[in-house]
C-alpha positions in Angstrom: 4.9 -64.0 -40.1 8.4 -62.3 -39.5 11.2 -63.9 -41.0 14.7 -63.7 -39.3 18.2 -64.5 -39.9 20.1 -67.1 -37.7 23.9 -67.7 -36.8 24.9 -70.9 -35.4 27.9 -70.6 -33.0 30.1 -73.8 -33.7 33.4 -72.9 -32.4 35.0 -74.2 -29.4 36.0 -70.6 -27.8 36.6 -70.4 -24.2 34.6 -73.2 -23.1 35.8 -75.0 -20.0 35.0 -78.4 -21.8 35.3 -77.8 -25.4 36.1 -81.5 -25.5 34.1 -84.8 -24.8 35.6 -88.2 -25.3 38.3 -86.5 -27.3 35.8 -84.7 -29.8 34.6 -81.1 -30.0 31.1 -81.1 -28.8 29.7 -79.6 -32.2 31.3 -82.8 -33.7 29.8 -85.6 -31.4 27.4 -87.8 -33.0 23.9 -88.6 -32.0 21.7 -90.8 -34.3 24.4 -90.9 -37.1 24.7 -87.2 -37.4 26.9 -84.7 -35.6 25.2 -82.1 -33.3 25.9 -79.1 -35.6 24.2 -81.0 -38.5 21.2 -81.5 -36.1 21.0 -77.8 -35.4 21.7 -76.9 -39.0 18.6 -79.2 -40.2 16.3 -77.7 -37.4 17.3 -74.1 -38.2 16.6 -74.7 -42.1 13.2 -76.5 -41.6 11.8 -73.2 -39.6 9.5 -71.5 -41.6 10.5 -68.2 -40.0 14.3 -68.7 -40.7 15.2 -66.4 -43.9 18.6 -67.4 -43.9 21.7 -68.5 -41.6 25.3 -69.2 -41.2 27.3 -71.5 -39.3 30.4 -69.8 -37.7 33.2 -71.8 -36.6 36.4 -73.6 -38.2 35.6 -73.8 -41.7 37.9 -76.5 -42.7 36.6 -78.8 -39.6 33.0 -77.9 -40.4 33.6 -78.6 -44.3 34.7 -82.1 -43.5 31.4 -82.9 -42.0 28.9 -80.6 -43.7 30.1 -81.6 -47.2 29.2 -78.1 -48.5 25.3 -78.3 -47.5 25.1 -75.5 -45.4 26.9 -71.9 -45.7 29.9 -71.4 -43.2 31.8 -68.4 -42.0 35.4 -69.4 -41.2 36.0 -68.0 -37.5 39.1 -69.4 -36.0 40.0 -67.0 -33.1 37.4 -66.5 -30.4 38.1 -62.9 -30.2 38.0 -61.9 -33.6 35.1 -60.1 -35.1 32.8 -61.7 -37.6 32.8 -59.4 -40.8 29.2 -58.4 -41.1 29.1 -59.1 -45.0 29.7 -62.7 -44.4 26.4 -62.9 -42.0 22.9 -63.3 -43.5 21.2 -59.7 -44.5 17.9 -58.8 -44.5 
């Protein structure tokens, strides 16, 4: 089985509706967990995922994820992500 790396994009960027009910979409709760938590758990449970990072506002994501998952701080939607911060193969 081929193992791959994954990146979860959890930023608000240029979305025309970044907020729903006053919350950023990634922080909306479903069954007592945020959407970003559900996605991270699903990615982590995949056998063929070698490593992954969550890209978004580190301060906001750390409040929700409590250090459980690796986060790459990405504040501006036009800034490139340094390759050394992403998972390597």
